[in-house]
C-alpha positions as CSV (number, residue, x, y, z in Angstrom):
1,M,33.1,-7.5,11.6
2,N,31.2,-4.6,10.1
3,T,30.8,-1.6,11.9
4,E,28.4,0.1,10.0
5,R,24.8,0.4,10.1
6,S,22.5,-0.4,7.8
7,L,18.5,-0.5,7.6
8,L,17.1,-3.7,6.8
9,P,14.7,-4.2,3.9
10,V,11.2,-3.9,5.9
11,D,8.2,-2.7,4.6
12,I,5.0,-1.6,6.1
13,V,1.3,-2.7,5.7
14,M,-1.9,-1.4,7.1
15,D,-5.0,-3.9,8.4
16,P,-8.0,-3.6,6.4
17,S,-10.1,-2.0,8.8
18,W,-7.2,1.0,9.1
19,W,-7.5,1.9,5.6
20,N,-11.2,1.7,5.4
21,A,-11.0,4.2,8.5
22,H,-8.3,6.2,7.4
23,A,-9.1,6.5,3.5
24,G,-12.5,5.0,3.2
25,I,-11.1,2.1,1.0
26,T,-13.3,-0.9,0.8
27,F,-11.9,-4.4,0.1
28,D,-15.1,-6.2,-1.4
29,E,-15.1,-8.6,-4.5
30,D,-14.4,-5.4,-6.5
31,F,-11.2,-4.9,-5.0
32,F,-9.4,-8.3,-5.6
33,Y,-11.7,-9.1,-9.0
34,H,-11.6,-6.0,-11.2
35,P,-8.1,-4.4,-12.1
36,A,-9.5,-0.8,-12.4
37,K,-10.4,-0.4,-9.1
38,R,-7.7,-2.3,-7.9
39,V,-5.3,0.4,-9.4
40,E,-7.0,2.8,-8.5
41,S,-7.4,1.9,-4.5
42,E,-3.5,1.1,-4.7
43,R,-2.7,4.4,-6.0
44,K,-4.8,6.1,-3.5
45,M,-3.3,3.8,-0.6
46,A,0.3,4.8,-1.8
47,E,-0.8,8.8,-1.5
48,G,-2.1,8.4,1.6
49,L,0.4,6.6,3.0
50,Y,2.9,9.4,1.3
51,E,0.8,12.0,3.4
52,R,1.1,10.5,6.6
53,W,4.8,9.4,6.5
54,G,6.2,10.3,3.3
55,Q,9.0,12.0,5.2
56,Y,10.1,8.3,6.3
57,G,10.1,7.3,3.1
58,L,6.7,5.4,3.1
59,G,4.6,6.0,-0.2
60,D,4.5,7.8,-3.3
61,K,3.7,11.4,-4.2
62,D,2.6,11.5,-7.5
63,S,1.6,7.3,-7.9
64,R,0.8,6.2,-11.2
65,D,-1.8,4.0,-12.2
66,L,0.4,0.2,-12.8
67,P,-1.0,-2.9,-12.0
68,V,0.3,-4.7,-9.4
69,V,0.1,-8.6,-8.2
70,G,-0.8,-9.1,-4.9
71,A,-2.2,-6.1,-2.3
72,V,1.1,-4.0,-1.8
73,H,-0.2,-2.0,1.0
74,L,-2.9,-4.3,2.5
75,A,-2.2,-7.2,5.0
76,S,-4.1,-9.5,3.8
77,G,-2.4,-12.2,2.3
78,F,-5.1,-13.1,-0.8
79,L,-2.8,-13.2,-4.0
80,L,-4.9,-14.0,-7.3
């Protein structure tokens, strides 16, 4: 039996209304279909999470503009 405690691999995502209220991000057609808008929004979300909860390992202080597949920080369940 392993007596050491280990952390579970989990991630936290926020509801679109939370992102809109706290970061002013809108999840319109541009968010899902225009790469530049999507990359900018994902970077803004990563930095916003870091500002609020970076001490707990959430977000990125200096997020880079990288394309991602699927919404990383959004509980939308939408994948192109």
